[in-house]
N, C-alpha and C positions, 0 to 999 in steps of 0.2 A: 505493500499500499503505500502510496507516496503522499507526502504530507506537504499539500500548500498553503504559505503564510506570507503573510505582509510585512516584508522586515522593516520598513521605516516605523512602522506603527510600534513593532516589537522594538524598535530600539530608542523611539521617542518615550513609550510610557515604562521603561525599566530604566530611564537614564543613565544608560550605560553601564550597570550593574550587571555584570556577567553572570553572576549565580542566579540574579531575577531573572534575565534574559531566557536562560536555559530551563529554570522552572517555570517559567511563562507560556514558553511553548509547550513543556511537555503535559502542561494543565490543558492547553488547546489542543493538542493530539488526543487527550483522552475525555475531552469534551466537557470538562467542568470548568463552568461559567459562575460559580456562585461561591463565595469564600466558606471555609467552615464554621469559622467565626471571625469576631471583630480583632481577635488578637494575632492571626493568623500574618506570618512576617511576608510572605509572596503571595499576594491575592491573584485570582485568575484576573485576565485582562477583557473586560467587556468590548471593546474597541477591536480586539485582534483577530483577524479576518485572513480568510485563504486570498492569497494574492500569486504573484509571479514567480515566489522565491520557492524553493523546494527541497525535502530531502527525499531521497528515494526510499531508504530502509529506517524509518524512525525508531521501529521496535527495539532492534540492537542498540542501536545510538544512546536511547534513553535509559536502557536496562542497564549500560554501562555506566555505573556509577561512581566506578573506582579514580575516574580520571577528573582532574582540577577544572573547576567551571570554567576558568578563564579557558583552558585548550578548547572544552566542550563550545564556548561562545565564539572560539574562533571559526570553528567547524561548521557552526550555524552561519556565520557572516560570511567565509569563503563559499559553502555552498550557495548562498544569494546569488552570487555573482552568474551562476549559470544560467543557462538558456534552455528552457523547456521543450521548444521547437527544435534546437539541434539534438537534444538527447532525443526525441520521438522520432526524428526523421534520419538520424547518423548515429545511434546511442553512444552520444559523447555525454559521458557523466564527470567527466573531469574540468576543472577550470586552466585555462590556455595562459600561462604567466605572460605571453608575448603582447596579450590584449588588457594586462593591466599591469605595466613596468612601475607604476609607484606601491607595489605591495612590496612590502620590507621581508624578505625573506629571514633575515637575522630573527623577527619576533616571530615566527611559525616554525623554524625548522625544527624545533625541539618539540612540537606538538605530536604525540604519540598517535594523535588518530587522525594524520594526514601523511600522505605518500608523495614527496617532492622530489619530481625525478623528469629528466628531458623537458624540461619548462613545462612541465604539467604539476597540478595539484590534484592529487587523488583522494578520496575520502574513503580510509580503511573499512567501515560496515558497509560498504556498495561495492566492495572488490570481492566480496566474498559469495 
């Protein structure tokens, strides 16, 4: 199942908090729209909606809780750069780094959820 989301709304409503960004998207994936209680730290985002950003295999991504939220947020943001039309027509599920020369590889090269090779960023959960 592919998860479509609106990265712009997700980033705006989480105010750049990596942990909240991951948790809010997880709640959106699970269909949780109402907070458990007033004290809940990361409430669901009612404005979050399907958009053009996508993750192909959200279940293994969200099940992998042993990875730092910063790395998981990077995964989400980088996955959002992809074009779904290219995926559907040509099965391209990586990010072509030649299209995004402003991506600082030093910031993402230690991310265990990404494979960076041949000017491509691949997503570990989508390669299996």
